[in-house]
C-alpha positions in Angstrom: -21.9 21.3 -17.5 -18.3 21.2 -15.4 -17.6 24.8 -14.4 -13.8 23.7 -13.6 -13.0 20.6 -16.2 -9.4 21.7 -16.0 -8.7 21.6 -12.1 -10.7 18.2 -12.1 -8.6 16.7 -14.8 -5.5 18.3 -12.3 -7.0 16.4 -9.7 -7.5 13.4 -11.0 -3.8 12.9 -12.6 -2.1 14.3 -9.1 -4.5 11.1 -7.1 -3.3 8.6 -10.5 0.6 9.7 -9.6 -0.2 9.5 -5.9 -1.6 6.2 -6.0 1.1 5.1 -8.4 4.2 6.6 -6.3 2.9 4.6 -3.1 2.5 1.5 -4.9 5.7 1.5 -6.4 7.6 2.8 -3.3 6.0 -0.3 -1.6 6.8 -2.9 -3.8 10.5 -1.0 -3.1 9.9 -1.0 0.7 8.2 -4.6 1.1 11.9 -6.0 -1.2 13.7 -4.7 1.0 12.0 -5.8 4.5 11.5 -9.3 2.9 15.3 -9.3 2.1 16.2 -8.3 6.1 13.9 -10.8 7.1 15.9 -13.6 5.2 13.5 -14.5 2.3 15.2 -15.1 -1.1 15.0 -13.6 -3.8 12.4 -15.7 -5.3 10.2 -15.4 -2.6 10.6 -11.8 -2.8 9.7 -11.5 -6.0 6.5 -13.4 -6.0 5.2 -11.7 -3.1 6.1 -8.2 -5.0 4.6 -9.1 -7.7 1.3 -11.3 -6.5 1.0 -8.0 -4.9 0.7 -6.0 -7.6 -1.3 -8.8 -10.1 -4.1 -8.8 -6.8 -3.7 -4.2 -7.2 -4.1 -4.6 -11.0 -7.2 -7.2 -10.5 -8.6 -5.4 -7.5 -8.5 -2.1 -10.0 -10.6 -3.5 -12.8 -12.8 -5.0 -10.1 -13.6 -1.5 -8.5 -14.0 0.4 -12.2 -16.6 -2.2 -12.7 -17.9 -1.6 -9.7 -18.1 1.9 -9.7 -19.9 2.1 -12.7 -22.8 0.4 -11.0 -22.3 1.9 -7.4 -21.7 5.6 -8.5 -18.1 6.9 -9.0 -18.5 9.3 -5.8 -19.7 6.5 -3.7 -17.4 3.9 -4.4 -14.2 6.8 -4.2 -15.7 7.5 -0.6 -15.9 3.3 0.2 -12.4 3.0 -1.2 -10.8 6.4 0.9 -12.8 4.0 4.0 -11.0 0.8 3.3 -7.6 2.7 2.7 -7.9 4.3 6.1 -8.9 1.0 8.1 -6.0 -0.7 6.3 -3.3 2.1 7.2 -4.7 1.5 10.8 -4.2 -2.2 10.8 -1.0 -3.1 11.2 -0.7 -0.8 14.2 -3.8 -2.7 16.0 -2.4 -5.8 14.9 1.2 -5.0 15.8 -0.2 -4.5 18.8 -1.8 -7.4 19.9 0.5 -9.8 19.0 3.8 -8.5 19.7 5.1 -7.8 15.8 6.0 -4.3 17.6 8.1 -5.8 19.9 9.9 -7.8 17.9 10.5 -5.1 15.6 11.8 -3.0 18.0 13.9 -5.6 18.9 15.3 -6.0 15.5 15.5 -2.4 15.1 18.1 -1.9 17.7 20.2 -5.1 17.3 20.9 -3.7 13.8 21.9 -0.6 15.6 24.3 -2.0 17.5 26.0 -3.7 14.2 25.6 -0.7 12.7 27.4 0.8 15.8 30.0 -1.4 15.9 
């Protein structure tokens, strides 16, 4: 018997809320970023829709895997993958010059705003 069922329920609900908030914000920020890169509305919609569909399919796949591997191990594994995914863009940007382009673009855009 779990000694703190209300605490566990609150943690699960908080985690679900934060995940949904992150996915929702990512869709908005990604849309704005792609618009600033010059993509059409259709292309932006396809990118965001594909990402959301992939997230839904991954959630289904992970729920079946969690039943097989154990929920705690699955959560630890997914946390590790999320952490690696969070650091990946900075590692890639340092290697291929994306960071320099982003800085140039930011200064160019800021210059237009100040003119």
